[in-house]
C-alpha positions as CSV (number, residue, x, y, z in Angstrom):
1,X,-10.1,0.0,11.1
2,X,-11.4,0.8,7.6
3,X,-13.9,3.6,7.7
4,X,-16.5,4.7,5.2
5,X,-14.3,7.6,4.4
6,X,-11.8,5.2,2.9
7,X,-14.3,3.6,0.8
8,X,-15.3,7.1,-0.5
9,X,-11.5,8.0,-0.9
10,X,-11.1,4.9,-3.2
11,X,-14.2,5.7,-5.2
12,X,-13.0,9.3,-5.6
13,X,-9.5,8.1,-6.6
14,X,-10.8,5.6,-9.3
15,X,-13.4,8.0,-10.7
16,X,-10.6,10.7,-11.3
17,X,-8.2,8.2,-12.7
18,X,-7.6,8.1,-16.6
19,X,-6.2,4.7,-17.5
20,X,-5.1,6.1,-20.9
21,X,-2.9,8.5,-19.1
22,X,-0.7,6.2,-16.9
23,X,1.1,9.4,-15.3
24,X,-2.3,10.0,-13.5
25,X,-2.1,6.8,-11.8
26,X,0.4,7.5,-8.7
27,X,-2.4,8.4,-6.2
28,X,-4.4,5.3,-7.1
29,X,-1.4,3.1,-6.8
30,X,-0.3,4.6,-3.6
31,X,-3.9,4.1,-2.0
32,X,-4.2,0.6,-3.2
33,X,-0.6,-0.4,-2.0
34,X,-1.1,1.1,1.5
35,X,-4.5,-0.4,1.8
36,X,-3.5,-3.8,0.6
37,X,-0.5,-3.7,3.0
38,X,-3.0,-2.9,5.9
39,X,-5.0,-6.1,4.8
40,X,-1.8,-8.2,4.7
41,X,-0.8,-6.9,8.1
42,X,-4.0,-8.2,9.6
43,X,-3.6,-11.7,8.0
44,X,-3.3,-13.6,11.2
45,X,-6.4,-12.3,12.4
46,X,-8.2,-12.9,8.9
47,X,-10.3,-16.0,9.8
48,X,-13.9,-15.0,10.4
49,X,-15.8,-18.0,11.6
50,X,-19.4,-18.4,10.4
51,X,-21.7,-16.2,12.3
52,X,-25.4,-15.4,12.4
53,X,-26.1,-12.8,9.9
54,X,-27.4,-10.2,12.5
55,X,-25.8,-7.0,12.4
56,X,-25.3,-7.0,16.1
57,X,-23.3,-10.3,16.0
58,X,-21.0,-9.1,13.4
59,X,-20.2,-5.7,15.0
60,X,-16.7,-5.2,16.1
61,X,-15.7,-8.7,14.9
62,X,-15.2,-8.1,11.3
63,X,-11.8,-7.2,10.1
64,X,-10.5,-4.4,7.8
65,X,-11.0,-6.2,4.5
66,X,-14.5,-7.3,5.6
67,X,-15.5,-4.0,6.5
68,X,-14.2,-2.3,3.2
69,X,-15.9,-4.9,1.1
70,X,-19.1,-4.5,3.0
71,X,-19.7,-0.9,3.6
72,X,-21.4,1.8,1.6
73,X,-20.7,3.3,-0.6
74,X,-19.9,-0.1,-2.3
75,X,-16.5,-0.4,-4.0
76,X,-17.4,-3.6,-6.3
77,X,-18.8,-1.7,-9.2
78,X,-16.1,0.7,-9.4
79,X,-13.4,-2.0,-9.0
80,X,-15.0,-4.2,-11.7
81,X,-15.0,-1.0,-14.0
82,X,-11.5,-0.2,-13.1
83,X,-10.4,-3.8,-14.2
84,X,-12.5,-3.6,-17.5
85,X,-11.0,-0.1,-18.2
86,X,-7.3,-1.3,-17.7
87,X,-7.9,-4.4,-19.7
88,X,-9.3,-2.2,-22.6
89,X,-6.3,0.2,-22.1
90,X,-3.9,-2.4,-22.3
91,X,-5.4,-4.2,-25.3
92,X,-6.0,-1.0,-27.4
93,X,-3.3,1.2,-28.9
94,X,-3.7,4.9,-29.0
95,X,-3.6,6.9,-32.3
96,X,0.3,6.6,-32.2
97,X,0.2,2.8,-32.1
98,X,1.2,2.7,-28.4
99,X,-0.4,0.8,-25.7
100,X,-1.1,2.3,-22.3
101,X,1.7,1.4,-19.9
102,X,-0.3,0.7,-16.6
103,X,1.9,-2.2,-15.4
104,X,2.3,-0.7,-11.8
105,X,-1.4,0.1,-11.6
106,X,-2.3,-3.4,-12.7
107,X,0.0,-4.9,-10.2
108,X,-1.4,-2.7,-7.3
109,X,-4.8,-3.4,-8.3
110,X,-4.2,-7.2,-8.4
111,X,-2.5,-7.0,-4.9
112,X,-5.4,-5.0,-3.3
113,X,-8.1,-7.2,-5.0
114,X,-6.4,-10.4,-3.9
115,X,-5.8,-9.0,-0.1
116,X,-9.3,-7.7,-0.1
117,X,-10.8,-11.2,-0.9
118,X,-8.7,-13.4,1.0
119,X,-10.5,-15.6,3.4
120,X,-13.6,-13.3,3.1
121,X,-16.4,-15.3,1.4
122,X,-18.6,-12.2,1.1
123,X,-15.8,-10.3,-0.8
124,X,-14.9,-13.3,-2.8
125,X,-18.6,-13.5,-4.1
126,X,-18.7,-9.7,-4.8
127,X,-15.5,-9.7,-6.7
128,X,-17.1,-12.1,-9.2
């Protein structure tokens, strides 16, 4: 089960990450990969039929990715900012004319985002 502490852990990892220093990405990559794997492992249970919007009807039924996308603190602004930061870092050379090498982080973030939004309408809407 995804807990609020995992949301907070993700936010803490993202806010401490410096995308211009790819060597600092290892904790973020590990968390994203582990969590994406958890979402993928629950894939047979991913279908969530339309339900009433009452909190009582939803409790205990939502799966890991739904919970992570729906809990506070919200991860969506931080994920969006991370995507923008990575995009800027990839497109902007440093003072030595080198581009940031964040390929592993980009792949991990893509996998995490894909698994987070798969079959979960609320998460798909938030990701936009």
